[in-house]
N, C-alpha and C positions, 0 to 999 in steps of 0.2 A: 504493500500500500504506500502510495506516495505521501510525502509530507506536505500538508496543505500550506505550510509556511512558505515553501518555494513558490507555489502557485500564487500565494498571497502577495509576494513581492511583485510578481508580474501584474497582478490585479491593481496594486497601488500605482504602478507606473501608468497603467491604462487610465485610471481615474484621475490622476494628478490632483489628488485631494490635498488639502492642508488642514491643519487643526485650528484655524482661526475662528474667532467668535462669529456666530451666524449674523450678527448685527453689522459686521465690518464690510467695507466696500468689496473686498475680495472673497466674500462668503461663497462657499461651494453651493449654497442654495441658489445662486444665480447661474450655476453652470450645469452642464450635462453630468448626470451622476450614474448612469448605467446604460446598458444596451439590451435591446430585446434580442430574442433568438434570431430574428431576421435582420439584426444589426441596426435597425432604426433607433433613434435616440429617445430616451425618456428624460423629461425635465421635471424635477420637483422644485417649485418656487415658493419662497417664504411668503410672498404676497397672497398665495392661495390658502394659507393657513393663518395669516395675520388677521384675526377677527375677534369678535366678542360673542360668547354664548352664555346665557344666564348671568349676564353682567360680569363675567370673568374673562380675562384675556386668554386667548388661544394662540398658539404658535407652533412652529416646527423646530425640532431639535435633532442633533446628530451626535452619535458616539462612534468610535472606531478603535480598532486594535488588531495588530497582526494580520492585516489584509482583509479584515471583515469590517463592514460599515453598516450602521443601522440608522434609520430615520424613525422618529417618534413624534406624536403630537400629544399634548396634555388634554385634549378633548377625548375622554375615555381612557386616558393613560395608555394609549395604544401604539403598537408597533406598526409603522406605515410601510416599511420595506426593509429587507435584509440582504445585503450583497455579499456573496461568497464566491470563491473561484471554483470553476468546474475542473474536470480532468485535463483540460487543455490550457488552464490558467485564465480562462475567460470569465469575467465577473457575471454572475447571474443573480437576479433578484428572486429569492426563494420564498418570500412572503408576499401574498397578494394584498392590495389595498388601493385606496383612492388617491387622487392627486390634489385634494383640497379638503379642508375641514367641512365645508358644505357637502361634499361628496359623501363623507362618512355620516354626517348628520341626517342626510336624506336617503341613505341607502335602505333598501328593503330588508337587507341583512344587517342588523345593528351591531354585530359582534366582531367584525373583521379586525383582528389584531388587538382587541381591547383587553384591558384588565377587568376581570369578572368578579363581582361580589354584590352584596355581602356573601351570598351563598351561590356558588357555581352549581350548575346542573339543575335538576328538577326537584320541586317539593310538591307532593301530591295534594291537589286541590288548594295549594298555597297555604295549608294549615300546619301548624306545629304547636306543641305545648311545652312550656318551660315553667318549672316550679309551680305547677298547678294552674297556670294561666294559658289560655289559648290565644295564639296570634294569627293574623291573616295577612298574607302577602298578595298583592294584586295579581290576578290571573293574566298571563300573557302567552300561554302555550296551550290552547284548548282549555281544558278544565284544570290545568296545573300552572304553577309558577315556574319560570325558567330564568336562571342566571340573575336572581336578585329582584325580579319583578319588572314592571313596566319601565321604570326609570332606575335601572341598576347602575353600577359603577361605569358601565360603558357609555352612559349618557350624562356624565357629570364632568366638570372641568377640574382637573387636579392641579394643585400647586406643584411646582417643578423646580429642581435645583440640579445643575450640572456640576458635580464635585470634581471631576477631572475629564480628560478627553475620552475616557472609555466607560464612564459611569453616569447614569442619570437616575435621579431619585424623584418619585412621585409621592405626594402625600395628600390625604383627604380626611376630613372629619365628617363622618356620616351621623347626622343628628338623631337623637332618640325618636323613634317612631317613623323614621324614613322608610318608605315601602313596607311599613308594618313591623319592622324589626325593633326590638327593645334595645335601649342603651345608646349612649354616645360612643361611637366606635371610631377610634383614631387609627388610620391605616397608613402604612409606609411601604412602598414597593420600590425596590432598587434593581435596576437593569444594568448589567455590566457585561462588556465583552472582555473575556478573560484571555490570559496568555496562551491557554491551551485550546484556542479556537472555539470557545463556547460562548453562548449568550446565557448568562446566569440570571435567574429570576428569584429574588429574595423577598418574601412577604412577611410583614410584621403587623400586629394589631393589638390594641388594648381597648378595654371597655370599662365603663363605670357601672354597668348593670349586666346581669347574666344575659347572654345573647348566643347566637349561633354564627359561625364563620367558616367559609370554605372558599378560599381565594385561588384563582388560577389566571392564566392568560389564554386568549382564544385566537392565537395566530392561525391563519389558514395558509398552509404550505403547499408549494409545488416545487420540488427539488430540481425539476428541469427548467424552472424559471417561469415567472408570471407570463401568461399569454402563450405558453408552449403546448397547451392542449390538455388532454385527459391525464389523470394520475393513476389510472387503473393498472398500468404496467410498472408502477413503483413496486419494489420488492420490500416486503415488511416482515419483521420478526418482533413479536411481543412476548416478553418474558413473564407469562402468566399461564397458569394451568387451569384457571377458572375464570368465569365471567358472571355478571349478574343479569339473568334474564329479565325481560320487561313485559308489561302488558301493552295494549294498543296505544296507550298514552305515553309510552316509554318510561313508565314508573316501575322500578324493580319489584318483583314479587317476594323478595326477601331471601331467595334461594341463591346459593353459590353453586353454579353448575360447571362440571368439567367440560373443557373444550375438546377433549379427545373424541375423535370420530365425528366432529361437527365442522361446519364451515367457519367456525370461530377459532379454529386451532391455528395459531401463528407461532407455536413454539418452535417450529422450524420455518425457514423462509418460504413465503408464497407471495405472488403478486396480489395486489389489492383486488383485481378483477377476476382472479382465477375461479373463485367460487361465489362471487357476489350475486349472481343470478340464480343460484341454487334455490330450489323450492324448500323454503325453511320458514316457519312461522315467525321466528325472531327477525330474519332478514326482511320479511314482509312488513312487520311492525315498524322497523327503522327505515324502510325503503332502501336498505343496504345496511352498512355498519354504522350504528350510532349507539354504542354499548360501552359499558364500563368493564374493564378488565381488572381482575384481582391479582396484583403483582406477586410473584412467587418468592421474592426476597433475594434474587440474584444480585450480588453486591459488587460495587466498585467504589473505592474510596469512601466506604460507609454509606453509600446511597443505593437505592434500588435501581438496577438497570432496567428501565421500563420497556424500551423499544429500540430497534435499529431499522432504519428505512433508507432506501437508496433510489435515486433518480435513474431511470433506465437510459436516458439520453445524455445526462450531464456527468454521471459518475459521482455525483455528490452524495455523501453518506451523512445522515443525521442520527446521532445516538441521544436518547433521552434518559436522564438520570434524575432521581427525585427522592425526597424524604416521604412523599405521599404514598398511601397504600394502593391507590387506584390510578387507572389511566383510561380516559374516554377516547375511544377511536371513532372518529366521524369521517365518513368517506365522501362528503360533499353531495349528499343525496337530495338536498333541498335547494341547490343552486339552480337558478331559473333564467339566466341570461338577462336579468333585469338591471344590473349594475355595471358600470364601466370602470375598469381598473386604470391605474396610472399608465400602463402600457398601451391603453386604447382597446384592449381586449375586454370581452364580456365575462361575467361570472357564469360561464356555461356549466352545465351538469357535470359534476365530478371532475372539475379542473383544479381542485384544491382539497386538502384534507386537514384535519386537526387531530392533534394528540395532546389532550389536556390532562395534566397531572392534577390529582384531586383525592378527597375523601369521596365515599360512594354517594350516588344520587339518592335523594330522599332519606338521607341518614337520620334526620330528626324523628322520622316516623318508622324507622326500621330498627327494632331493638337488637338485632344480631349484628348490625353494622357498627363500626367504630364511631363514637359520638363526635360531634363538631361543636360542642358547647364550650363557650369561653366565659369565664367569670371575672368579676372585678378583682384586680390584683394579679391576674394571670396574664401571660404574654403569649400571643399566637405567633409562631415563627416557623416557616418552612422554606425550603430551598429546592429549586429545580434547575437543571442544566440542559441545554440543547447544544450538543457538541458536533462540529462539522469536520469532515475529512473527505478524501477522494479515493477512488479505486482506479 
């Protein structure tokens, strides 16, 4: 396996980036920052993110390290794009997204690249009980609540600080009662591009009242590059022997089911599309893969090795490591060509996937699942890494 650092040097030369502040005249925000697979230019401009939402300032921010560069906006605390080198040293944007804050705000898919909370994934009927009191989260996914309700963390403007050239810190105080959740929750999410070619996602939270928390990021990836077509030929391995089956509303039934002899077995490498059309009730419910995997505890540097996935055209490999017990694999089944990405391509069916590190869906209502309760005086803290290499 080639060392991506060599490719990264070539990538930097192609980009001709510098680390100057985005407000300065020579800002890379004014320049071409990537190439499509057809070699046409993509431009991200600060002016398209320089706006106000909910009376708070929104902008575009950059971090970079070791030949990897990422763009973020504090609207939704979201990852706008992520450029890594492919097997030929060519930079590819492996995270799909819009070219403006307005594009994200008006998208029919609200979660592109966003920081998700207070509670990632689904809560059955939006109801949960804490210390004898029942709470109600607004329903936004049929009869259930998804990713924190109608106005979850993807739809708020975060405070932001760039601590160095490779680190960006988002913070937000979610007031008591926001989207039905109890307690004033203070959240801090730190995104760092590390020396080992990873994007590190570190989540922290405290509360003044017992509440529930399950934070994640909802980046949509295409390792062949945004606009390069379907992801069904990506090769995937998930280090999980079990998954959590769901009902028609994608709420877990509380069972942990073996993946053996099912279309959900990615304990060895398979392409995403190899079995996705199999006649299977679970695949029917999710319109493909949209399920939580129970990580089997395969460790690296003290973290669960959650998944390995590679782009069939680019040779880019992404490994996911996390402290979380679960991983939601989503194969882009609800993408409907209704949104235009920064490359000019549409969000066509299954042209991106998500691998969300998490506690299990509907955990507050599932006594067999690990709890997501956070009490006053406690600190929520979890770390996930998405590491890149090439083959």
